[in-house]
Backbone as CSV, one residue per row, in Angstrom:
resi,resn,N_x,N_y,N_z,CA_x,CA_y,CA_z,C_x,C_y,C_z
1,MET,-79.854,10.753,88.197,-80.277,11.098,89.536,-79.645,12.433,89.914
2,ARG,-80.480,13.355,90.337,-80.001,14.685,90.718,-79.502,14.678,92.154
3,SER,-78.589,15.576,92.433,-78.057,15.747,93.769,-78.199,17.213,94.154
4,ARG,-78.490,17.443,95.422,-78.720,18.806,95.879,-78.107,18.975,97.267
5,ILE,-77.629,20.172,97.564,-77.062,20.470,98.877,-77.921,21.541,99.534
6,VAL,-78.370,21.270,100.772,-79.153,22.254,101.535,-78.585,22.332,102.943
7,ASN,-78.721,23.497,103.556,-78.262,23.590,104.948,-79.375,23.085,105.873
8,ALA,-79.007,22.845,107.129,-79.933,22.246,108.080,-81.175,23.106,108.311
9,THR,-81.019,24.411,108.316,-82.157,25.307,108.525,-83.166,25.174,107.390
10,GLU,-82.667,25.147,106.163,-83.553,24.994,105.005,-84.203,23.611,105.015
11,PHE,-83.435,22.591,105.375,-83.999,21.238,105.439,-85.132,21.170,106.454
12,LYS,-84.928,21.795,107.616,-85.954,21.804,108.656,-87.214,22.518,108.165
13,ALA,-87.049,23.624,107.477,-88.192,24.413,107.022,-88.951,23.741,105.882
14,LYS,-88.244,22.994,105.034,-88.855,22.428,103.828,-88.798,20.907,103.811
15,CYS,-88.763,20.291,104.969,-88.531,18.852,105.082,-89.484,18.014,104.226
16,LEU,-90.778,18.230,104.333,-91.739,17.395,103.601,-91.604,17.553,102.090
17,THR,-91.388,18.759,101.639,-91.191,19.003,100.204,-89.921,18.319,99.719
18,LEU,-88.861,18.433,100.503,-87.594,17.803,100.127,-87.717,16.277,100.110
19,LEU,-88.473,15.716,101.047,-88.669,14.267,101.058,-89.458,13.799,99.832
20,ASP,-90.391,14.628,99.364,-91.099,14.302,98.123,-90.124,14.263,96.955
21,GLN,-89.167,15.169,96.942,-88.165,15.181,95.879,-87.262,13.949,95.974
22,VAL,-86.944,13.534,97.181,-86.152,12.310,97.371,-86.930,11.117,96.845
23,ASP,-88.228,11.089,97.079,-89.067,9.996,96.578,-89.054,9.936,95.051
24,GLN,-88.804,11.066,94.412,-88.722,11.115,92.947,-87.331,10.752,92.435
25,GLY,-86.392,10.436,93.340,-85.075,9.987,92.923,-83.931,10.938,93.217
26,GLU,-84.199,12.076,93.807,-83.143,13.053,94.089,-82.416,12.699,95.385
27,THR,-81.134,12.983,95.432,-80.335,12.798,96.643,-80.042,14.171,97.229
28,ILE,-80.179,14.292,98.554,-79.972,15.571,99.217,-78.882,15.426,100.274
29,THR,-77.901,16.316,100.226,-76.870,16.381,101.249,-77.215,17.540,102.171
30,VAL,-77.328,17.254,103.467,-77.665,18.279,104.453,-76.371,18.732,105.126
31,THR,-76.184,20.043,105.172,-74.963,20.594,105.774,-75.300,21.411,107.013
32,LYS,-74.318,21.511,107.885,-74.446,22.358,109.070,-73.131,23.102,109.199
33,ARG,-73.215,24.423,109.105,-72.027,25.287,109.126,-71.033,24.906,108.029
34,GLY,-71.572,24.533,106.865,-70.746,24.223,105.708,-70.178,22.813,105.671
35,ARG,-70.463,21.996,106.689,-69.942,20.635,106.752,-71.088,19.638,106.547
36,ALA,-70.897,18.692,105.645,-71.934,17.698,105.370,-72.163,16.831,106.601
37,ILE,-73.440,16.703,107.005,-73.751,15.892,108.185,-74.713,14.748,107.878
38,ALA,-75.436,14.834,106.756,-76.390,13.772,106.434,-76.579,13.680,104.931
39,LEU,-76.871,12.478,104.500,-77.186,12.223,103.101,-78.571,11.584,103.066
40,VAL,-79.506,12.233,102.400,-80.871,11.722,102.297,-81.050,11.242,100.869
41,GLN,-81.315,9.934,100.727,-81.446,9.371,99.389,-82.598,8.379,99.359
42,PRO,-83.094,8.065,98.170,-84.209,7.128,98.061,-83.825,5.740,98.545
43,VAL,-84.801,5.049,99.093,-84.598,3.667,99.535,-84.590,2.762,98.311
44,LYS,-83.671,1.815,98.304,-83.648,0.847,97.212,-84.769,-0.151,97.446
45,ARG,-85.731,-0.149,96.554,-86.904,-1.011,96.701,-86.729,-2.257,95.865
46,SER,-87.021,-3.391,96.472,-86.973,-4.636,95.711,-88.320,-4.842,95.029
47,ASP,-88.315,-5.647,94.005,-89.559,-5.940,93.299,-90.524,-6.655,94.230
48,TRP,-91.804,-6.298,94.119,-92.830,-6.920,94.936,-93.010,-8.364,94.513
49,GLN,-93.081,-9.256,95.481,-93.314,-10.661,95.184,-94.566,-11.108,95.911
50,SER,-95.389,-11.840,95.218,-96.625,-12.334,95.795,-96.317,-13.352,96.891
51,PRO,-97.036,-13.290,98.019,-96.809,-14.268,99.077,-97.414,-15.638,98.765
52,ALA,-98.181,-15.732,97.685,-98.810,-17.004,97.323,-97.745,-18.071,97.098
53,GLY,-97.939,-19.198,97.721,-97.017,-20.315,97.549,-95.766,-20.233,98.401
54,THR,-95.674,-19.259,99.280,-94.483,-19.100,100.101,-94.245,-20.308,100.998
55,TRP,-95.318,-20.861,101.565,-95.197,-22.007,102.465,-95.361,-23.330,101.733
56,GLY,-95.415,-23.305,100.407,-95.703,-24.483,99.600,-94.917,-25.729,99.932
57,ASP,-93.624,-25.666,100.027,-92.806,-26.858,100.279,-92.373,-26.971,101.728
58,LYS,-92.864,-26.084,102.594,-92.398,-26.070,103.975,-93.423,-26.592,104.970
59,VAL,-94.703,-26.543,104.622,-95.761,-26.915,105.546,-96.665,-27.950,104.889
60,GLU,-97.067,-28.921,105.692,-98.010,-29.919,105.188,-99.204,-29.946,106.129
61,ILE,-100.399,-29.800,105.579,-101.611,-29.825,106.386,-102.118,-31.257,106.403
62,THR,-102.270,-31.790,107.603,-102.799,-33.148,107.735,-104.114,-33.073,108.474
63,GLY,-105.105,-33.704,107.951,-106.418,-33.695,108.579,-107.238,-32.483,108.180
64,ASP,-108.399,-32.368,108.816,-109.341,-31.295,108.519,-109.109,-30.147,109.488
65,ILE,-108.587,-29.029,109.003,-108.302,-27.900,109.889,-109.501,-26.969,110.057
66,VAL,-110.574,-27.210,109.285,-111.736,-26.331,109.351,-112.762,-26.843,110.345
67,THR,-113.094,-28.125,110.283,-114.143,-28.670,111.150,-113.589,-29.684,112.139
68,HIS,-112.375,-29.524,112.551,-111.756,-30.428,113.516,-112.480,-30.316,114.851
69,ASP,-112.857,-31.446,115.432,-113.606,-31.475,116.684,-112.639,-31.429,117.871
70,THR,-112.719,-30.380,118.660,-111.852,-30.234,119.836,-112.632,-30.388,121.139
71,ALA,-113.842,-30.930,121.064,-114.691,-31.057,122.254,-114.014,-31.882,123.344
72,ARG,-113.300,-32.937,122.952,-112.677,-33.794,123.965,-111.597,-33.031,124.740
73,LEU,-110.952,-32.091,124.102,-109.951,-31.299,124.808,-110.605,-30.407,125.857
74,TRP,-111.750,-29.836,125.507,-112.451,-28.979,126.453,-113.018,-29.792,127.611
75,GLU,-113.489,-31.006,127.332,-114.003,-31.877,128.390,-112.891,-32.214,129.377
76,ALA,-111.705,-32.477,128.870,-110.579,-32.810,129.735,-110.244,-31.633,130.655
77,LEU,-110.411,-30.445,130.181,-110.133,-29.277,131.004,-111.237,-29.022,132.027
78,ARG,-112.477,-29.353,131.653,-113.608,-29.117,132.546,-113.622,-30.078,133.723
79,LYS,-113.304,-31.329,133.472,-113.378,-32.350,134.515,-112.054,-32.438,135.245
80,ARG,-111.991,-31.756,136.348,-110.779,-31.811,137.163,-111.033,-32.797,138.309
81,PRO,-110.034,-33.553,138.616,-110.230,-34.546,139.687,-110.505,-33.855,141.037
82,SER,-111.455,-34.419,141.777,-111.777,-33.840,143.088,-110.816,-34.374,144.125
83,LYS,-110.562,-33.574,145.125,-109.599,-33.977,146.170,-110.259,-34.546,147.354
């Protein structure tokens, strides 16, 4: 992994290009008046994991969730007692 030192003015002028270099694995130290103020380095990425089966042992579906009849719930809401 390469390391590079740039001053803040250069970083501001070439920010997008420098970020592309960081994406390729380079680390950049940004200085201001000769003093290091920031370290720009690649993010540690974890391996991608498929979400399939994530809820496998945590959720249980009971009944028919596709064609479940909720008409009685709507009827209960429609018929309000008169005063």
